[in-house]
C-alpha positions, -999 to 999 in steps of 0.1 A, spaced: -51 -426 -572 -35 -409 -547 -13 -428 -521 -7 -419 -483 18 -397 -489 25 -382 -526 60 -362 -512 44 -332 -522 46 -305 -493 9 -298 -475 11 -260 -468 -21 -253 -442 -49 -226 -452 -66 -206 -424 -92 -192 -432 -104 -161 -415 -138 -157 -395 -162 -132 -413 -190 -119 -397 -217 -139 -420 -193 -174 -416 -205 -198 -384 -179 -212 -371 -187 -249 -383 -186 -234 -422 -153 -216 -410 -140 -250 -400 -159 -272 -431 -141 -243 -453 -107 -248 -439 -108 -282 -444 -120 -281 -480 -88 -261 -486 -67 -280 -467 -79 -317 -487 -52 -333 -505 -84 -351 -522 -100 -321 -531 -67 -304 -551 -66 -339 -564 -100 -342 -576 -100 -310 -593 -66 -319 -616 -81 -349 -625 -114 -331 -633 -137 -355 -609 -166 -336 -599 -160 -346 -562 -130 -367 -540 -155 -392 -532 -148 -403 -565 -112 -417 -549 -137 -436 -525 -151 -458 -555 -115 -464 -565 -100 -475 -539 -131 -497 -533 -126 -513 -566 -89 -514 -563 -92 -540 -531 -125 -557 -545 -129 -554 -581 -166 -545 -585 -161 -528 -617 -160 -545 -645 -164 -542 -686 -193 -541 -696 -211 -541 -663 -247 -530 -662 -248 -502 -632 -274 -481 -611 -259 -452 -593 -283 -439 -569 -281 -404 -553 -253 -397 -584 -252 -363 -584 -226 -342 -583 -212 -372 -607 -181 -384 -590 -191 -422 -586 -202 -422 -622 -172 -410 -636 -152 -437 -621 -180 -463 -628 -177 -450 -668 -142 -451 -673 -143 -485 -657 -169 -505 -675 -162 -488 -706 -195 -466 -710 -175 -439 -725 -171 -462 -757 -208 -479 -757 -197 -510 -731 -221 -519 -703 -243 -496 -689 -251 -468 -664 -277 -450 -648 -273 -423 -632 -303 -419 -602 -308 -386 -587 -337 -364 -578 -320 -332 -585 -307 -317 -622 -271 -322 -627 -247 -322 -656 -248 -356 -674 -217 -379 -670 -204 -391 -702 -212 -421 -713 -240 -425 -683 -279 -418 -686 -292 -393 -666 -326 -402 -645 -339 -377 -624 -365 -394 -602 -371 -402 -566 -359 -430 -563 -382 -436 -534 -416 -434 -556 -430 -466 -559 -426 -468 -599 -394 -461 -595 -377 -500 -597 -397 -502 -631 -388 -476 -645 -353 -481 -637 -357 -519 -649 -370 -507 -678 -343 -476 -686 -314 -505 -681 -332 -530 -708 -328 -553 -678 -317 -559 -649 -287 -547 -632 -250 -558 -619 -245 -533 -591 -266 -512 -573 -244 -486 -556 -248 -455 -532 -225 -423 -518 -258 -405 -505 -259 -390 -475 -290 -372 -456 -276 -336 -445 -263 -339 -413 -281 -325 -382 -245 -322 -361 -263 -351 -339 -246 -382 -345 -267 -408 -330 -303 -385 -353 -272 -385 -386 -271 -422 -379 -307 -435 -380 -307 -410 -415 -281 -425 -435 -291 -460 -420 -327 -454 -435 -315 -441 -468 -290 -473 -470 -325 -495 -462 -341 -476 -489 -314 -480 -517 -311 -519 -504 -345 -523 -508 -346 -513 -545 -317 -529 -550 -337 -565 -541 -359 -553 -572 -334 -544 -600 -302 -566 -594 -298 -594 -614 -287 -630 -595 -253 -627 -582 -250 -588 -587 -236 -565 -558 -245 -537 -536 -221 -509 -525 -235 -478 -501 -225 -457 -476 -237 -460 -434 -222 -447 -404 -212 -468 -375 -236 -463 -345 -253 -493 -337 -281 -494 -353 -268 -514 -386 -275 -551 -376 -307 -559 -384 -298 -545 -415 -268 -564 -422 -287 -595 -412 -311 -593 -443 -282 -587 -460 -265 -618 -455 -299 -638 -465 -299 -621 -497 -259 -620 -507 -232 -647 -505 -209 -626 -489 -213 -591 -467 -184 -569 -453 -178 -532 -443 -151 -510 -461 -133 -481 -451 -110 -463 -480 -82 -443 -469 -102 -412 -488 -127 -412 -461 -118 -386 -432 -97 -405 -405 -123 -388 -379 -158 -392 -396 -183 -425 -390 -188 -433 -426 -181 -465 -433 -195 -484 -469 -211 -518 -468 -201 -538 -497 -228 -568 -504 -216 -593 -535 -231 -628 -545 -272 -615 -547 -288 -650 -543 -320 -634 -557 -358 -626 -551 -377 -652 -531 
């Protein structure tokens, strides 16, 4: 995993404007080309730079253990599933990893793919059936497409997190954990209050791999108290 300073010299790449390229797409492309995590992800064969975020969270809180049973919601393109599969030993037949997404994506070695809208009322039952029982961890790195309006984007990602949490309540085993992306913005108090009633510990996490100028955070809840 990368540290803050890997000792290598980074050369800044500037992207020339093109007639059909908007300023926002120009800035995004420039940021991607100059992002050391993007380059490192390519070098290690990770499908996204998000893999480093999960690695950092796990290094600090040890949420991924050999033989675990994990549901990865919104798994495409598979960066988180790649990390989880390695950590739990899924490629060697240990544990169970179910990678869930509404869109088709390339299968992750060691993971079972499920193409389904997790908002479907039947999704919890289908997930439990595919898992052969309850999960130890439900994780989600999902984010709705950005509108550029911070308040709107905050509400959209919080709605996704709430929906993922509702599914987690249906499929988690007692003492299980939940990890999901949120955005700072002030609308998360009700969500966190409910989580604190259902889990022993709830905390916010900001991995170094999350861009410094981003409002992105992760909420990590451990010690699921079970369904009432």
